[in-house]
C-alpha positions as CSV (number, residue, x, y, z in Angstrom):
1,X,0.1,-0.2,0.3
2,X,1.2,3.5,-1.2
3,X,0.8,6.5,1.2
4,X,0.8,9.9,-0.8
5,X,1.5,13.1,0.7
6,X,-1.7,14.5,-0.7
7,X,-3.7,12.1,1.2
8,X,-2.7,13.5,4.6
9,X,-3.8,16.8,3.4
10,X,-6.9,16.0,2.4
11,X,-7.4,14.2,5.5
12,X,-6.7,17.1,7.7
13,X,-8.9,19.4,5.3
14,X,-11.8,17.2,5.8
15,X,-11.6,17.2,9.7
16,X,-10.9,20.9,9.8
17,X,-13.9,21.4,7.4
18,X,-16.2,18.9,9.7
19,X,-15.1,20.6,12.7
20,X,-16.3,24.3,11.3
21,X,-19.5,22.8,10.6
22,X,-20.1,21.3,13.8
23,X,-19.1,24.6,15.4
24,X,-21.6,26.5,13.2
25,X,-24.4,24.2,14.3
26,X,-23.7,24.6,17.6
27,X,-23.7,28.3,17.2
28,X,-27.2,28.2,15.4
29,X,-28.5,26.1,18.3
30,X,-27.3,28.6,21.0
31,X,-29.0,31.2,19.0
32,X,-32.5,29.7,19.2
33,X,-31.6,27.9,22.8
34,X,-32.1,31.3,25.0
35,X,-35.7,31.5,23.8
36,X,-36.5,28.1,24.7
37,X,-35.0,28.5,28.0
38,X,-36.6,31.4,29.0
39,X,-40.1,29.6,28.6
40,X,-39.3,26.9,30.4
41,X,-39.1,26.7,34.2
42,X,-36.8,24.3,36.2
43,X,-38.9,22.6,39.2
44,X,-38.0,20.1,41.6
45,X,-40.3,17.9,44.2
46,X,-39.0,17.4,47.3
47,X,-40.0,14.4,49.7
48,X,-41.4,14.6,52.9
49,X,-38.3,13.9,54.6
50,X,-36.3,16.5,52.6
51,X,-38.9,19.3,53.4
52,X,-38.8,18.4,57.2
53,X,-34.7,18.3,57.1
54,X,-35.1,21.9,54.9
55,X,-37.4,23.3,58.0
56,X,-34.7,21.8,60.6
57,X,-31.7,23.0,58.9
58,X,-33.5,27.1,58.6
59,X,-34.3,26.6,62.0
60,X,-30.9,25.6,63.1
61,X,-29.4,28.5,60.9
62,X,-31.4,30.9,63.1
63,X,-30.5,29.8,66.3
64,X,-27.3,31.2,67.8
65,X,-24.5,28.5,68.4
66,X,-23.6,29.9,71.8
67,X,-26.1,30.5,74.6
68,X,-24.3,33.8,75.5
69,X,-26.8,34.2,78.6
70,X,-25.5,31.0,80.0
71,X,-21.6,32.0,79.0
72,X,-22.1,35.2,81.1
73,X,-23.4,33.5,84.3
74,X,-20.6,31.0,84.2
75,X,-18.0,33.7,83.4
76,X,-19.3,35.5,86.5
77,X,-19.2,32.5,88.8
78,X,-15.8,31.8,87.8
79,X,-14.6,35.3,88.4
80,X,-16.2,35.6,91.5
81,X,-14.7,32.2,92.9
82,X,-18.0,30.7,93.3
83,X,-18.2,28.1,90.5
84,X,-18.1,24.6,91.7
85,X,-17.4,21.6,90.0
86,X,-20.0,18.8,90.7
87,X,-17.6,15.8,89.9
88,X,-20.0,13.1,90.5
89,X,-22.3,14.6,87.7
90,X,-19.0,15.0,85.8
91,X,-17.8,11.3,85.8
92,X,-21.6,10.7,85.1
93,X,-21.7,12.5,81.7
94,X,-18.1,11.4,80.7
95,X,-19.0,7.7,81.2
96,X,-21.9,7.8,78.4
97,X,-19.0,9.6,75.9
98,X,-18.1,7.1,73.3
99,X,-14.6,5.4,73.6
100,X,-14.8,6.2,77.4
101,X,-16.2,2.9,78.7
C-alpha cells in the first residue's frame, strides 16, 4: 500500500471542515436556545423527609451556636470564685461518651 503525501492533507482538510460545520451548528443552536430556555421553568419536587430536613436546617441556622446568657453566668461565677464543679455529675456524663467505657 502506498501512502501519498496529498492524502494526509486531504484528511486534515476534511477534518477541519467537519469541525467548522459542527461549530456552526452549535452556534445556531445557541442562538435559538435562549428563547426556549426562558419559556421553560425548572422545578423540583422534594420528598416529605427532605422538606422536614430543610425546615430543621432553617431553624438551626437561625439559632445562635453559643448561648451567651449561660456563658455570662458561668463567667461571672468563675471570676467571683463561686463556680463549683460537681465531680459526680461530670463523671456520670463522661461515662456515657463513646470510647470512655
